[in-house]
C-alpha positions as CSV (number, residue, x, y, z in Angstrom):
1,M,0.0,0.0,0.0
2,K,1.2,3.5,-0.8
3,L,0.1,6.6,1.1
4,L,0.5,10.3,0.7
5,Y,0.6,12.1,4.0
6,G,-0.3,15.8,3.6
7,I,0.7,18.2,6.5
8,Q,-0.4,21.7,7.1
9,G,2.6,23.9,7.8
10,T,0.9,26.8,9.6
11,G,2.0,26.3,13.2
12,N,3.9,23.3,14.7
13,G,1.0,21.2,15.9
14,H,0.4,19.5,12.6
15,I,4.1,18.7,12.2
16,S,4.3,17.3,15.8
17,R,1.4,15.0,15.1
18,A,2.9,13.8,11.9
19,R,6.2,13.0,13.6
20,T,4.2,10.7,15.9
21,F,2.1,9.1,13.2
22,L,4.6,8.6,10.4
23,P,6.5,5.7,12.1
24,E,3.2,3.9,12.7
25,F,2.0,4.2,9.1
26,R,5.4,3.1,7.9
27,K,5.0,-0.2,9.7
28,H,2.2,-1.1,7.2
29,A,2.7,1.1,4.1
30,E,5.1,3.1,1.9
31,V,4.6,6.8,2.8
32,D,5.3,10.0,0.9
33,I,5.2,13.3,2.7
34,L,3.7,16.7,1.5
35,I,4.1,19.8,3.5
36,S,2.5,23.1,2.5
37,G,2.6,26.5,4.3
38,H,5.4,28.7,5.7
39,S,4.9,29.2,9.4
40,Y,6.4,26.1,11.0
41,D,9.6,26.1,13.0
42,C,10.5,22.4,12.8
43,I,10.1,19.6,10.3
44,P,9.7,15.9,10.6
45,G,13.2,14.5,11.0
46,E,13.4,14.0,7.2
47,Q,13.0,15.9,3.9
48,P,9.4,16.0,2.6
49,D,8.8,14.6,-0.9
50,Y,6.7,17.7,-1.7
51,N,7.2,21.1,-0.1
52,L,4.6,23.5,-1.5
53,K,3.3,27.0,-0.9
54,G,-0.3,26.0,-0.1
55,L,-2.6,28.4,1.8
56,S,-1.8,29.7,5.2
57,Y,-1.9,32.9,7.3
58,A,0.7,35.1,8.9
59,F,0.7,35.8,12.6
60,G,0.2,39.4,13.6
61,K,1.9,41.3,16.5
62,N,-1.1,42.2,18.6
63,G,-3.2,39.1,19.0
64,G,-4.6,38.5,15.5
65,I,-3.8,37.6,12.0
66,D,-1.6,39.9,9.8
67,F,-4.2,40.1,7.0
68,L,-2.0,42.2,4.7
69,K,1.0,39.9,4.9
70,S,-1.4,36.9,4.5
71,I,-2.9,38.3,1.4
72,Y,0.5,39.2,0.0
73,R,1.6,35.6,0.5
74,L,-1.5,34.3,-1.2
75,R,-0.9,32.7,-4.5
76,P,-4.3,31.3,-5.7
77,L,-3.1,30.4,-9.2
78,R,-0.1,28.5,-7.8
79,F,-2.4,26.8,-5.4
80,L,-4.7,25.6,-8.2
81,Q,-1.7,24.5,-10.4
82,D,-0.3,22.5,-7.4
83,I,-3.6,20.7,-7.0
84,H,-3.7,19.8,-10.7
85,S,-0.1,18.8,-11.0
86,L,0.1,16.6,-7.9
87,D,-0.2,13.0,-9.1
88,T,-2.4,11.4,-6.4
89,Q,-3.3,8.5,-8.8
90,K,-0.2,6.6,-7.7
91,Y,-1.4,6.5,-4.1
92,D,-3.9,4.1,-2.5
93,L,-4.9,6.5,0.2
94,V,-4.4,10.2,1.0
95,I,-4.1,11.3,4.6
96,S,-4.4,15.0,5.2
97,D,-3.7,16.9,8.5
98,F,-5.8,19.8,7.3
99,E,-3.5,20.2,4.3
100,P,-5.5,21.5,1.3
101,I,-3.4,20.6,-1.8
102,S,-3.4,16.8,-1.0
103,A,-7.0,16.9,0.1
104,W,-8.3,18.6,-3.1
105,S,-6.0,16.7,-5.4
106,A,-7.4,13.4,-3.9
107,R,-10.9,14.6,-4.4
108,R,-10.3,15.6,-8.0
109,A,-8.6,12.2,-8.7
110,G,-11.2,10.1,-6.9
111,I,-8.7,8.8,-4.4
112,P,-10.1,8.0,-0.9
113,S,-8.9,10.5,1.7
114,V,-8.8,10.6,5.5
115,G,-8.9,13.9,7.5
116,L,-6.5,13.1,10.3
117,S,-6.5,16.4,12.2
118,H,-7.9,18.4,15.1
119,Q,-10.0,20.3,12.5
120,A,-11.8,17.1,11.5
121,S,-13.4,17.0,15.0
122,F,-15.4,20.0,14.0
123,L,-17.2,18.0,11.3
124,S,-19.3,16.9,14.3
125,D,-22.0,19.3,15.5
126,L,-21.4,18.0,19.0
127,T,-17.9,19.6,19.5
128,P,-18.2,22.9,21.4
129,R,-18.6,26.2,19.6
130,P,-18.5,29.8,20.8
131,K,-21.9,31.5,21.5
132,K,-21.7,33.2,18.1
133,R,-20.9,30.8,15.3
134,S,-19.0,31.9,12.2
135,I,-20.5,30.9,8.9
136,A,-17.1,31.5,7.2
137,G,-15.3,29.5,10.0
138,E,-17.7,26.6,9.7
139,A,-17.2,26.6,5.9
140,I,-13.5,26.4,6.4
141,F,-13.8,23.3,8.5
142,S,-15.7,21.6,5.7
143,W,-14.1,22.8,2.6
144,Y,-10.5,24.0,3.3
145,A,-9.2,20.5,3.2
146,P,-12.2,18.2,2.4
147,C,-12.0,14.5,3.3
148,D,-14.1,11.4,2.7
149,Y,-13.6,10.1,6.2
150,P,-12.9,12.2,9.3
151,A,-10.6,11.0,12.1
152,G,-10.5,14.0,14.5
153,F,-8.8,14.8,17.8
154,H,-10.2,16.9,20.6
155,Y,-9.9,17.2,24.4
156,L,-12.9,15.0,24.9
157,S,-14.5,12.3,22.6
158,Y,-17.7,14.1,21.5
159,E,-18.3,11.5,18.8
160,D,-17.0,8.1,17.9
161,F,-14.6,9.3,15.2
162,I,-13.0,11.8,17.7
163,Y,-9.9,10.6,19.5
164,P,-7.9,12.1,22.4
165,P,-5.0,14.5,21.7
166,V,-1.8,13.0,20.4
167,I,0.8,13.8,23.1
168,R,4.3,13.5,21.6
169,E,6.9,11.3,23.2
170,E,9.0,14.2,24.5
171,I,6.0,15.5,26.5
172,R,5.2,12.0,27.8
173,N,8.8,11.6,29.0
174,L,8.6,15.0,30.7
175,R,5.8,13.8,32.9
176,L,7.9,11.0,34.4
177,N,9.9,13.5,36.4
178,L,7.6,16.5,36.5
179,H,6.2,15.9,39.9
180,S,9.4,14.3,41.5
181,V,12.0,16.3,43.4
182,P,14.5,17.5,40.8
183,Q,18.2,16.6,41.4
184,K,19.2,20.0,40.2
185,K,17.0,23.0,39.8
186,L,17.1,24.5,36.3
187,Y,15.7,27.8,37.3
188,E,16.0,29.9,40.5
189,R,12.3,30.9,40.8
190,E,8.9,29.8,39.8
191,H,8.1,30.6,36.2
192,A,5.4,30.6,33.6
193,T,6.0,29.3,30.2
194,V,4.4,31.7,27.6
195,Y,3.7,30.9,24.0
196,L,1.5,33.5,22.3
197,P,2.8,33.7,18.7
198,A,0.2,36.2,17.7
199,Y,1.7,38.8,20.1
200,H,5.0,40.5,19.7
201,E,7.3,40.1,22.8
202,S,7.3,43.9,23.2
203,V,3.5,43.9,23.6
204,L,3.7,41.1,26.2
205,M,6.6,42.7,28.1
206,K,4.6,45.8,28.6
207,Y,2.3,43.9,30.9
208,L,4.5,41.1,32.2
209,K,7.0,43.6,33.6
210,N,4.3,44.6,36.2
211,I,3.9,41.0,37.5
212,T,7.2,40.4,39.4
213,D,6.2,37.5,41.7
214,I,7.4,34.9,39.2
215,D,9.6,34.8,36.1
216,W,8.2,34.7,32.6
217,H,9.6,32.6,29.8
218,V,8.3,34.1,26.6
219,F,8.8,32.1,23.4
220,S,8.7,34.4,20.5
221,K,8.5,33.8,16.7
222,T,10.2,37.2,16.1
223,A,13.1,36.9,18.6
224,D,16.5,36.1,16.9
225,Q,18.3,35.4,20.1
226,P,17.6,34.9,23.9
227,G,17.3,38.0,26.0
228,T,16.8,38.7,29.7
229,Y,14.9,41.8,30.9
230,G,14.7,41.6,34.7
231,H,12.3,38.8,35.5
232,I,11.3,38.3,31.8
233,H,13.3,35.9,29.6
234,V,12.6,36.0,25.9
235,Y,13.6,33.0,23.7
236,P,13.3,32.2,20.0
237,V,10.9,29.3,19.4
238,S,12.8,26.0,19.7
239,E,11.8,22.6,20.7
240,D,14.5,22.0,23.3
241,G,14.2,25.4,24.9
242,Y,10.4,25.1,25.1
243,L,10.6,21.6,26.6
244,N,13.2,22.7,29.2
245,S,11.0,25.6,30.3
246,L,7.9,23.4,30.3
247,S,9.6,20.7,32.4
248,S,9.6,22.9,35.5
249,A,6.9,25.4,34.7
250,S,4.4,26.3,37.4
251,Y,2.0,27.9,34.9
252,V,1.4,27.9,31.1
253,L,0.0,31.0,29.3
254,C,-0.7,30.3,25.7
255,G,-3.0,30.7,22.7
256,A,-6.1,28.5,22.3
257,G,-4.5,26.3,19.6
258,F,-4.8,22.6,20.2
259,E,-1.4,21.1,21.0
260,A,0.0,23.5,23.7
261,P,-3.2,23.4,25.8
262,S,-3.4,19.6,25.4
263,E,0.2,19.3,26.6
264,A,-0.3,21.5,29.6
265,I,-3.4,19.5,30.6
266,Y,-1.6,16.3,30.2
267,L,1.2,17.5,32.4
268,G,-1.2,19.0,35.0
269,I,0.2,22.5,34.7
270,P,-2.3,25.3,35.5
271,L,-3.3,26.9,32.2
272,L,-4.6,30.2,30.9
273,V,-5.5,30.7,27.2
274,I,-6.0,33.7,25.0
275,P,-7.6,32.8,21.6
276,M,-6.3,34.7,18.5
277,R,-8.6,37.3,17.1
278,G,-10.1,36.2,13.7
279,Q,-9.1,32.6,14.2
280,Y,-12.4,30.8,14.6
281,E,-10.9,27.4,15.4
282,Q,-9.2,28.9,18.5
283,W,-12.5,30.4,19.8
284,C,-14.0,26.9,19.4
285,N,-11.2,25.5,21.4
286,A,-11.5,28.2,24.0
287,A,-15.2,27.3,24.4
288,A,-14.3,23.7,25.0
289,L,-11.6,24.6,27.5
290,Q,-13.9,27.0,29.3
291,K,-16.4,24.2,29.8
292,M,-13.6,22.1,31.3
293,G,-12.8,24.8,33.8
294,V,-9.8,26.4,32.0
295,P,-9.8,30.2,32.3
296,V,-10.0,32.2,29.1
297,I,-9.1,35.8,28.4
298,E,-10.5,37.2,25.2
299,Y,-7.9,39.8,24.6
300,I,-4.9,41.6,26.2
301,G,-6.0,45.1,27.3
302,D,-6.1,47.4,30.3
303,R,-7.4,44.7,32.7
304,F,-4.7,42.1,31.7
305,C,-2.4,42.7,34.7
306,R,-5.3,42.3,37.1
307,Q,-6.5,39.2,35.2
308,L,-3.0,37.6,35.4
309,S,-2.7,38.3,39.1
310,N,-6.1,36.8,39.8
311,W,-5.2,33.7,37.8
312,L,-1.8,33.2,39.5
313,S,-3.4,33.4,42.9
314,T,-6.3,31.0,42.2
315,A,-4.9,28.8,39.4
316,L,-5.9,25.1,39.6
317,S,-4.5,22.3,37.5
318,L,-6.6,20.2,35.2
319,R,-4.8,16.9,34.6
320,I,-6.0,14.3,32.0
321,R,-3.8,11.4,31.2
322,F,-4.6,11.2,27.5
323,P,-3.8,7.6,26.4
324,D,-1.4,6.9,23.6
325,L,-3.7,5.5,20.8
326,T,-1.4,6.4,17.9
327,G,-0.7,2.8,16.7
328,E,-4.3,1.8,17.2
329,I,-5.6,4.8,15.2
330,A,-3.1,4.2,12.3
331,E,-4.2,0.6,12.1
332,N,-7.9,1.5,12.2
333,V,-7.4,4.1,9.4
334,L,-5.6,1.6,7.1
335,D,-7.9,-1.3,7.9
336,R,-11.1,0.7,7.3
337,Y,-10.1,3.0,4.4
338,G,-6.9,1.6,2.9
339,S,-8.9,-0.9,0.7
340,V,-11.6,1.5,-0.4
341,K,-12.0,1.5,-4.2
342,H,-10.9,4.5,-6.1
343,V,-13.9,6.4,-7.5
344,R,-13.0,9.1,-10.1
345,P,-15.6,11.9,-10.0
346,A,-17.8,12.2,-13.0
């Protein structure tokens, strides 16, 4: 059996999930990799077979999407050309982690496709949504990277095709020593690990400088090198640096993406999330997290310092030991959909 695994390159969560799933799929099939997008900071430990522009957005500096930069990067004709030129006929199955070129090419060629992503969970009406639904946001869930068969991930199993979050091995290993007495303290004081890629570090520092009870480890997409500013430490985004900080963090402050909150919940670290403006998926995640008891701040403004102080003084941990079902899910996907006959559209 030959598979094409399409990975969305906006953010690192899709890449992280692929790194976990690729070895499982390769136990049973030959796998080619396609990555599209431009906002990821790490790649699966190998070169992809296809590295395409795709469709993705650019992070802003004050909590939202940089629409001008996103539009500037948009290449609709190139996107359509990539769909038509990608030869999916040579594959038995296409697996897409919300990657649009592989998904649309499979649909065009009549190749069965599986949506193996967090976004696939929103194809169920039972997954939480914010009070005000977005028509455009719901359409993106259905049509950005369409699939024949969804296999989604969410904090809770709202429907039978929705699985628990995929927790990477590095995080599972962290948990082994997280609650034991460390032999050597990495950091002098308690600290919060901060990952808010839609905010520039200068915006965050404006507020964090006023909260001096703990240190703040801010991981920034725009920082070129580490810098220390009193009790605030700014780091470029890197896997090792983030894991080192997270291993002894007392708190996590992050966006309402899927992977970072899932990892904090798995580790039992008190969590506060701020969803990106204009990113409907994050507002859906925030609605789910709020129902689970995780505090949510809608935006950073004049009340932010007070909100942070209140959170630090009352923060409670939510710990869920998400099981590792990666091998089981990979086998289920191949058993159920790997033998589906190709049906070329009329």
